[in-house]
Residue, then its C-alpha position, 0 to 999 in steps of 0.5 A: m454498505s455501498s455496492f458496484i455495478i458492472q457491465g462485464n465483456t466491456h472495452l477500455a482506451g484512453t489514457i489514466l492517470p495515477q494517484g499519489a501513493k498510499n502506503e506513502a502517504l501514510q508515513v509521510l503524513c505522519a512525518v510532520l509531528l517530529t516538527n512544530e513547523t509546516v510541512r507541504i505535502s503534495n499529491v495526496p491521494d484523496i482515498r479513505d486511510v488517507k483522510k482517516l490518518i488527516e482526521i487522527l491528526m487533526e484531532l491531535g492538534v495538527a493544523v491542517n491547511p488545505i491547498d486544493r484537493h491533493t497539497y495540505e500543510f500540516r503544522a504541529e507545534s503541540v498534542n493534546y494527549n488525552y486525545l491519545q487516551s480516549e475511547e474515540f482514538v481507539k475505536v478510530s483506529g482500528a479502522i485504520r493500521a497506518s494509526i500504530m505509525v504515530l508513535g516513532p514521532l511522538l515518542g522521537r520529539f515528546h518522549k511518549a507516545y500513546a498507539a491503540k490496536p490497528g485497523g486495517d485489512k484482515i488479511g493474515l497476523r500482521p506483527l508489531t513486534a519489530h517496530f517495539e523491539g526498534f523502540e525498546a532499543l533506543g531505549a524506550k520502555c513499552r505496554y499494551n495496558p489490558k484496560t484501555t487497550l492501549y499500548e503505551l510508550s515513555a522514554d527518559k532519552l532515547t540513544g542511538r545504537y546496533i538494531l538488527l530488526s527482525e523483519a523488513s517491515v515497511t511500517g516497523t522501518a519508519n516507525v523506528v526511523m522517526a523515533a531514530v532522527l531526534a535520539s542522541g548518537t548515532t542508530t544502525i537499522f540493518n534488515a530495514a525495508c528498502e521499499p519507495y515509499l521508505y526512500q521516499l521518507c527519509t529523502m522528505l525527512n533529510k529535508m527537514g534537517a535529518k542526517i539519514s544515509g543508506i536511503g534505498s538500501n537495507l541498511l540505514t545509518i541516523k546520526g541524530v539531531e536535536e530538532l527538525h525543521g520544515c520541508e516540503h515534498t511530492i509523493l510519489p505516482d502509487m506503483i500498486e494503481v500502475g500495476s493494477f492498471i496494467g493486468m485491467a488493460a490486459a484481462t479487457q483485450s483493452g489498450i490503454t495508457i498510465k501517465n507519470c506512472g515514475v517508472p524509475h521506481l516501479g521495479i520489477i513490476p513491469s517486467v512481472f507483467t511481461k512474464l505473463g505474456i504482456k506487451l509494454e511499452i516505456k515512453g520516459d515516464d508513460i506505460i503504454v499497455p496495447e491492445q493484445k487478443q492474447y497473451e502467454v505466460e513465459t515458462n521457467r527456463d527449465g520448461s516448468i511453470l511460471t511462478i510468482s511470488d511475492a517477497p519485501w522489495p526488491g523483491f514483487s510486491p504484495d499487494l500485487l498479487s491478488i491483480a498478477l493472479v487475476t491477469a493469468i485466468q485470462a492468459k495462455g498457459s499456468v501460473l503458480i501464484h504463491q503468497k508467501m507473506f500473508e496465509s489469509r489472501l488467496f481465498f478471495v479466489d474461491t469467488l473466480k471459481t465461481m465465476g469459470a476461473q480455473i484455479i487449484l487453491c493449493d494450500p493458504h499461500r499457493a494457487t496454481v492459475i490454468g489459464l482461459n485463454h479468452k476462449y471462455r469467459l467468466r461468469g458476472t456474479t454476485m460478490q462481498s470485497p474482502d480487501i483494498r486490493a482482492g477487491v479491485a482484483l475481482l473488479i477487474a474478474a467483473l471487466s472481463a466478465e459476461g454479463y452484470s457483477r455485483i461487488n458489495n462493501c466497495e468501502q474497502i477498494d475506497r480505501g486504496y482507490q481515489d473514484i476508481v469509478q469515474r476514473l473508469n468510465a472516463l474508459g470505457a466501463v461501466i460501473i454503476r455507485e449504489d450506495 
């Protein structure tokens, strides 16, 4: 197990470049299974989850050619189904949630697929209902084999039809879309997730020869084609990293420039941080966060306390709610953080309270933050990273605190943030990694 040792009360300054989007990378990497031609993907983030998925693809028989650290070529001429039914596949899948997204492309192209129970962050229930309802609607037979602990899918033929997803699941939508592009006839998916990750996936599939319309909306129409071809694709900047750096600058009273943010794809993320009182200047595709000694939370128009809640896109991303919460600790004013989508994501606030934060955990979904307005600094402590986003929220708290902090299990942070120690130290942070 590795740990970060952080010197608190440090001032950050300079320029930082966001990595490629983690959640997009995990989808488009699975899409390479849909063709036997070469797919070239650029701006791939060099993080643990992506590395694990690439390892899975290689074991599946995909030829992987790394052009440089962030650019890869993939060619999936055939698939090793023996690996899909192995204990090793079950073990590796338990460490990464994206492993479930091999189902859609394998089912679409080969009409047979296996997947193990996926891993990932322990943030509450994350049902797979939308995935399997979509596959069954297309004509697949789905079963869970308790002996092998594998999901087994097969179909003589996939046929397009109208599908109303039971939830706007991002990975569920991606999986069903990847199965439907090679189905016969037309598939209509309503209540589809419309995050930028899906926009990018569908755009890439169309480059490969798919016929998808309604991209960027919650109503997708897919006209099935017989085969897909190779293409080149560039992954967007990671919007969760952009939001994390905005919150980090504000909490540490620092001024930084975030380069190449993919501003048109950030949705309401900048405006939510603006409601916390953070000044932002957008220049082209860059975001400048000026140094602020104080930032004051807005109230609602009727004078009531501001509520920040997560919602499917174009709502505020649940991955950034932890960041908004920790940023509000040193704001002037109060804010209610409402985590609607996952019931275990706010429990890390107990650690923040031991550091001196004034937070009332109302229930598993709601926490009220009473801002300290920089009158009191948090106290450094030893803590545990429970998941990727909470881990970075704790890192932000440690940077703004008095004294030294230690974050154990920092491999969780490595799963979603590339070279985070080196990049933050280049801005003036003092972080030591201890393996």
